[in-house]
Structures are given as C-alpha cells and as structure tokens.
N, C-alpha and C positions, 0 to 999 in steps of 0.2 A: 751551824744551824741558822736558818734564816729568821731574823727577828720580826715581829709584827710591824715595827716601824719601817724596816727595809722593804717588806712586802708592800706596804702602803705607798712608799716612794716609787716602786716599780709600777704600781697600778696607776699612780698620778702621772708618772712619765709616759706610759702607754696611752693614757686618756689624752694627754696634751698632744701627743704625736698624731693620734687618730683625728683629733679636732683640727689640727693644722692641715692634715691631708685633705679632710673634708672641705676646709675653707679654700684651699688651693684648687681643689676640683671645681667648686662653684665659680672661682675667678677665671679659670680656664674655660669652662663650659657653663654658662649660666643657666642653661636648660638641660637637665639631666633626666632621662627617661628611665623607668623601672626595668625596661628590657633593652637588649642591644648591647653596644660596645661599652656604655658607661653605666652598666647595671651595678657593678661593684661600687663605684663612687656614689651613685644614688643611694644605695643601702647605707653607706657610711654617713652621707649627709642626713638621711632620715633618722639615724641613730643619735645624732647630735644636733637635731633640728632646733630645739629650744635655745641652746646656747648660741648657735649661729644666728638665729633670728634676733636675739637680744643684742649681739654684738654689732650686726649690720645695722639694725634699726638705730641704735644709739650713736654709732660712729659715722655712718654714711647716709642714713635715711632710706636705704634700700630695704624693701620688704622681701621677706623670704616665705614662699608658700610651698609646703610639702604635702603631698597626699599619696595615695596607693599607686598613682600612675607616674607622677613626675615631681621633680624638685625644681622650682623656678626662682632664681634671684632676680628680682625686678631692679635692674640697674638703671640709674639715671647718670649720664656722664657728668664729670666735673665741670666741663666746658662744652658749649654747644657748637664750637667751631674747631677746625683742625682736621687733618687728614689721617689721624692715627688708626682708626678702626673701621675701615670700609668692609662691606661684605666682600668676600672673595670667591672666585670661581673654585669649585671643587676639583681637585686634581693637583698634579705636581707643580704646575705653574702658579696657581693660586692668584691669578690676575684680579686686581680690584674691579668691582662692578662699575660699569659705565652708567651714564644717565639713563640710557634706554633700558638696560637691564633693571635698574631700580624701579622705573615705571612698570615695566612688565612684572616685576615682583609684586607691587602693590595690586595691579589689576588681577593677577593670578589669585592672590589671597582673597580679594573681594569676591571672585568667582567661586572659589572653594568654600567660602562661607555660605553661599546661597545654594550650593549644589548637594548632591546625594552623598551617601557614604562611600561610593566608588565613583571614579571618574577616569575617562580615557584621556590621554594627552591630546588627541585631535579635538575632543569636545571642549577640553580646557582652552585650546587655541581659539576655537570658535567664539567662546565667551569673551575672551580677552579682545578679540577684534571688534566684537559688538560693543564692549564697554569703552574701548578706545575711541569709538565714533561720537563719544559725548562732546557736545559743542565747546564746553570749557576746555577739554583736553585738546580739541582741534585747534582752538584759538592760541593755545600754548605751544602749537608746533608739534604736537605728539600725533602720529599717525602710524598705524600697523596694519598690514594686510597678511603678514606672515606667509606670503608667497615666496619671498626671497630666502635663499638658504642662510644668509647671515642673520635674519630675523628669527628663523627657526633655531639656529644655534643659540641665540640669546635666550629664547624660551627654554631650550633644553638645559642651559646653565642654571636658569631660575629653578627649574624642576629639580636638578641635582642638589641644589642648596636646600630645597624643602625636603628632600629625601634625607639629607644629612641631619637636618634639624629634627626630623621624626614627624613632620607634618604629613608627609606622604609615606606609603609603604608600597614598593613595587609588587604587583601580583603577576603580571605577565608582560613580555615584550621589553623594549628598551628605547632609550631616547635616540639612539643613532638610527634606528629604523625610521623613526618619525622624521628626523632631519633629512634623511636621504630620500624620503617619499616612498619607501619600501614596506612600511608597516606602521604599527601604533604601539602604544604601551597602556597598561591599565594599573591604577593605583587604588589602594585604600586611603581614605582621608581620615586622619586622626584628629577628630574635632577637639578633643581635650587639649591636645598640644597646640593646635590652631588658635584656640582661645587664649593661650598663654603667651603668644608672641608680642602683642602690643604692650609696651610699658609706658604709661603716662600717669600723671597725677590727676588728670581730669579727661573727660571724654572729649574726643575731637569735635563733636557736634556742638560743645559748649564754647568753643574758641571763636572769637569774633574778629580778631585781627585779620588783615588781608595780606600783608607782607609776609614772606616766608620766614624770615628770622623772628619777627614778632609772633607768628603762629607757633613756631617751635618753642619760644620762650614761655608762652601761655600754657602750652601742654605740660611743662614740667615745673611750673612756677610754685614756689612755697606758699603756704597760707600766710596771712598778714603777720609781719614780724613786729608786733607792737609792744615789745618789752626787751630789755637788755639780755635777759636769759635766752629768749627766742633768737635774738640776733646772734649771740655767741654760739648757740646750738647750730644755727644755719652755717656759720663760718667754719665750725669744727667739721660739720658733715661735708661741706664743699671741699675743704683742704684735704680731708682724708680720701675722699673720692678721687681727687686729682693725684694724690700721692700713690694710690693704688692703680689708677688707670693710665696716667700720663707717664712717658718715659722720663721726663725731666719737669720739675715744677721751678720755674724761673721766678725770682722775686719781682722782677720788673713787670711781670704780668698780673700782679696782684694789686688790689686797691690798697690805699693807706691803712684802712681798717683791718683788712686781711693780713697784711704784712706785720702790723703791730701785734695781732693775735697770734700769728705763727711765730713771731720772735719770742713771745712769752711762753707758748705752749708747744714749741717744736720737740723738745725732748719727750713730752708726754705723748704726743701724736705718733711720733716714729716708734716709740717703744711699744705702744699699743699695737701697731701694725706688725712690728717684728715679732711680737709674742704670738699673734694668731697665725701669720703667714710664713715666718722665717725669713722675710725680706730684711736686708741690712741697709740702713740709711747711709748714704754718701753725701755729706754735707760740704758744699763749697761756697765760696763767696758769692756766687751768682745764683745758687739755688740748691735743690735737693733731688737726688735720684735714689729710688728704693731699688737696690741691686739684689738680684736673685742668684744666690750661690749655685743653685741647681739648674738655672738657665732652662727652665721648661715653661714658665709663665710668659711666654712670648709668641707673637705672631709675626713679628719682623725681626730678623736676626742680622747682626753685623759684628764682626766680619762673617761672610758666607762664602762657600765654595763655589766654583763655576766662573764662567766668563763674566757674567753680570756682577757677581760678588766682587771679583777682582777689580773690575773697572770702578765700581762704587767706592771701594776702599782706596784706590789711587786718586779718585777725585776728592774724596774726603781729605786725604793727605794734602792735596793741592789747595783746597779751600781753607784748611786749617792754617795755612801759611800766608793767606791772603790778608791784606790790611783793610779791606772794605768789600762791598758788593762785587760780585763777578758776573758778568753777562753770560746768558746761555750760548751765545756765539763763541765767546772765548773758551768756554768749556767744552764745546764741540771741537774747536781747534786743538784743545789739549788732549782730547781723545784720539784725534788723528796722529798727534805726536807720540802719544803712549803706544798706539798700534805699531809704530815702527820699532819700539823697543821691546814690547811685550807680546806682539801679536802672535808669536810662534806658540804662545800658550792659550790663545783664545780660540773660540769656535770660528769656523770660516765665515759664517754670516756676519759676525761682528766687525770684520775687516772689509767688508764690501762698501763701495762708495755710497755715501748717504746714510749708512747705518748709525753714524754718530749721533744723529738727532734723537732717535729712539733710545739709544744707550744712555745719553745724558738725561733724558726725561725720566727713565726708570731709576737711574741713580738719585736724581733730585727728589723724586717721589719718596724714595726710601729714607733719605737723609732728612726730609721734612717730617715724615711720620715719626722718626726717632727724636725729633726735637733738636736735631744737630744744626739745622739751617732754618731760615725763614725765607719765603719766596715773595717777591714783589715784582710784579710785571714780568719782564724777561731776565730778571737778576736773581741770583742766589746770595743770601746775606748769612755769613757764618755766625753761629751762636756759640756761647762759651763752652758748652759741652763738646763741641767739636775738637777742642784742643786735646782730648784724649787720643786723638788719631794723628796728632802732629808727629813729625819725624825729627829725631835727633841723631847726633853723631854717636855711633857705637864705638866706645873706646875699649881696647884690649890691653890689659895691664900684663906685661911679661913678668913671670915669676923671678924675683930677685933682682929686678932691673928698674930703675926709676923712669926709663924711657917708655913710651907707649907707641902703639900703632893704630892708626885710624882704619876701621873697617868700613865696608860699604854701608851707606846709609839705609836703614831698614824701618819699617814702621814699628813704633813701640806697641806693646800689647797689653794695655790696662784692661781691666774688666769692662765689659760692654754694659751700658745702662740697661736695666731690666725693662722689657717691653711686655706689658700685660696682653694676654690673648683675648681680646673681646671683639666681637663683630657687630658692626652697626645694625645688621639685620636682627640681632637679638636684642639690641638696645632700644630699637625704635617701637 
C-alpha cells in the first residue's frame, strides 16, 4: 500500500521534473507560442509561470511574461561581446547571419510594425528599399535595391527566420517564387509576437550615446547600484546569466570584484542552476562550464559529423597542442596536409584548391563560439577549455603481461561543454 508520504514524494518529484522541463524549454526557445510546434512547452511554462518568473527574476534579472498567446523570457546576455549566439539561417546549414541580413532584418521589422495585418513579400521588399534610402543608412554604406538575386535571397532568409519565430504566418505562395521572380508570397503579421521581439531595459529612443558599443550598453544598463546589496545582486545576476548562456566562464574575463564574489558563492550559484535546469558544473582551475548531460541545450555542437565537423575536430586537436597563437595561413596549410591523409572521407568540394580558406574560417568561427579559442587579427589563440580535445597516446594493456602496445593516436572523448541555444535575434 502506498503511504501518503510516498505519494507526496512522487508528486514533488513530478513537479520538479516538470519545472525543469519548462525552464529548459525557455532556455532553448525564449519565445514560445501557444500554437504550433512549441505548444506543449508553452502550456508547461504557463502552468509553472509564477515559479519560473521568481527564479529568473531573482537569479538572472530576466523577466518572464506569459499570456494566452505566448511565453516570452526577456533575456539579457551576460556579456555584450562575443560570437556565441548569432541569428542563423533556417535550414540544414544554419549559417550565421551576415551584416547585410541583420540590416535587412531590422528594416523588415520596422516595415511590419507600420503595415497592415497582412503583407506580401513584394510589398515588404518595396518598403525595405524605401527605408534603406535613409541618408543615415546611405552614409553608413548601406544600400539595397533587391534587384539582384543575392539580395533577394538575403531577404528570403530574413522572412524564414520571422516565420520560425512566429512573427509571420504564410498564407499563400513561397519565398522561392519571389527569389526567382516567378511569383510572390502572402503572410499574416502576428503583431503580438512582433511586439515581444525587442528585449531592452530602456527604450531605444532614450539612448543618447553615439558609438555602437556605448548604445548597446545603455540599452541594457542596470539601474543605479548605490548600495552593497544592489551591487552583489547585480554580480549574482550577471554571473548566473553567463553560466547559463556562455559555453565557458573563464576567471580571467572577470573583474576582481566578480571573481571574489564567484569564489565565495560558486557552490550556491552552480547548485541553484543545477536544481532548476539539470546542468552539471565542471569546475577547473581556469573557469567553469555548465555541462548538459542531455546535450540538447545547444546551438553549436562539437564534435559534429560530416566534413566540416571532422576538419574542425582535427584543427582543434592541432591547436590544443600549440604553445601559442597560430596564424590563419598556418592553419590553411594544415588543412592541405590533412586533406592528403583524410581527404578520402571528405566531400569533394573540401579538397578543391582554395577551399582551405573557407574551411578554416568555418572551423575557427565554431571554436570561437564555443569559447575554445580567442581570435586576434589573423591568429587563433588556444584557450584552456580546448585541452579537452588534446590527443594522447592510447595504451593497450595485454592481459597477464606487463608489456604494452602503443595504438594509433586518437582524439580523447571527454564531454563537450554545454552550449546554450539562444539566438541573438531573440535577445535583441
């Protein structure tokens, strides 16, 4: 017979599991709609909204808004620099957005804010071209006509991102018809979702700084920290945001005050995160990584299958053995050398003359996003976490014999640092 105490324990365990699932859903997708592919996650978040709101507000300073249509975790990144969370093209490749696509995204959002409840892609394109003619944008070197196919492809990529976010709903047609000039597409504009995209602590019109970095800092600046309690609260929130968002939190990136606070409160901070999310703290001499045993809170994976994944892993092994910065040219030569040894397993395009430049750039972009290297000019600088991809001698012990045989050197396989899945398009 089940005792009342056992029933309470079962219910408490189920509640904790559901709360964890809801929190992880928000970390993976900070904007959850009541309809569509994330409807189940939305309902779970809504059921636990009060507890989630309290945890995120206290520990990160992120606000959570839940209503009948959507759940929105208003994330502010722990740091305003770094390449970890770009908006990505919808599709298998998932290429990061270029500068031009970011500009088109902003212009498209501005046009949608002014337009009607429905809009055709051709009309959206016309509005973007008109807005791009602003003298300030022209002075910044921004110019769109959307007459060229590559420009139309960029606008189509922006629209697909907005479709994925739920800002648009396709009514008829498709983007390919517009790109090829053979047709158009029609969308419903979800104004409730559109209004939730921007996440700042103050309105952009109240920002007076002129430099980009200064304007970005003003948008997310905390209120005046005029007491020790407020300063400690700000540090707790900032450190928790970085532990949740960044693949690795390096001690040498912290101020003296932040490092002293983290040294005192490390156990408390990591335990609170682990309790809510299931992430496990991996503490090393150089920093902390919150590792995800389930490996689904990630938008950048390593190791990864395919030619690019193999090349990235091989370059990570090479850089892990380096004693200092390595130039891009040296890495390109390394890829040419690797092609002679491993090219039989690579795609044909990766072995073509001149392909090594793009291959190295893709690999370095991933390693940088994972916090495994730093980039300065045309060099890659290994960071401590890269050591997990170092190669050692595999030693086979023969049963009953003191002698050993050395096997071929192969990459070690420690757990990969957790990479949270957050997109800058949802954070901005």
